[in-house]
N, C-alpha and C positions, 0 to 999 in steps of 0.2 A: 326198718321193714319188719312188719309183723309176720310171724311164722304161720298164723292161722287166718283162714278166710272167714268173713262174716257171711251169714246167710241172708238173702233177701226174702222178705215176707212175700209168699206167693200170692196172697190176696191183694197186696199193694201193687205188684207188677201187673196184675190183670186190670186194676181199676184206675190207675193214675199214669199220666204221661208227663214228661218233662218238656218244657218249651226251650227254644234256643237260648233264651235269656236266663234259664234256670228256674222259672216259675213252674208250679204244678198245675196241670189241667185235670179236671175230673168231670164226670157226667153230673148233671144237675139232679138233685133229689126231688122226689115227688112226682115221678112219671110212670110208676109201675101199676098202681091200682087206685081205686076210689076216684077216678077221673070224672065221673058223672057229676059229683058234687062240686067240682071246680068249674069256673067259667072259662070261656074260650081264651081270654086274655092271659090267664094264668098258664094254661096249657101251652100256648104259643110262646110265652116267655121262658118256659122251662126247656125248650128245644136246645140241642147242641151241648156244648161243654162250657164250663166256667173256670176261671182261675181261682185257686184257693187263697184264702187270707194268709198273711205271714205266719200267724200263730198255728194254723192248721198245717201249713206247708212244712214248718219246722218238724212237726211230728211225723208227717209222711216221709220226709227225707231221711229220718232216722230208720225207717223201715226198709229203705233202698240205699244201702251204704255206698254202692258203686255207681249210682246214677249221678253223674256230675254235670 
């Protein structure tokens, strides 16, 4: 048992959620500005959240050490 607690990155806890199976959910990129130059199909497909790839999820999980 370690004597020290690790800090969670506060930016990560605001942006990412853990699913019940342990995958990382995140908001889809590309929905903040410059939407006039994108077509309707692109904007529609960027709604909601997406599950991160394994490589990205490994990095994000290191930012949130106690999210199991």
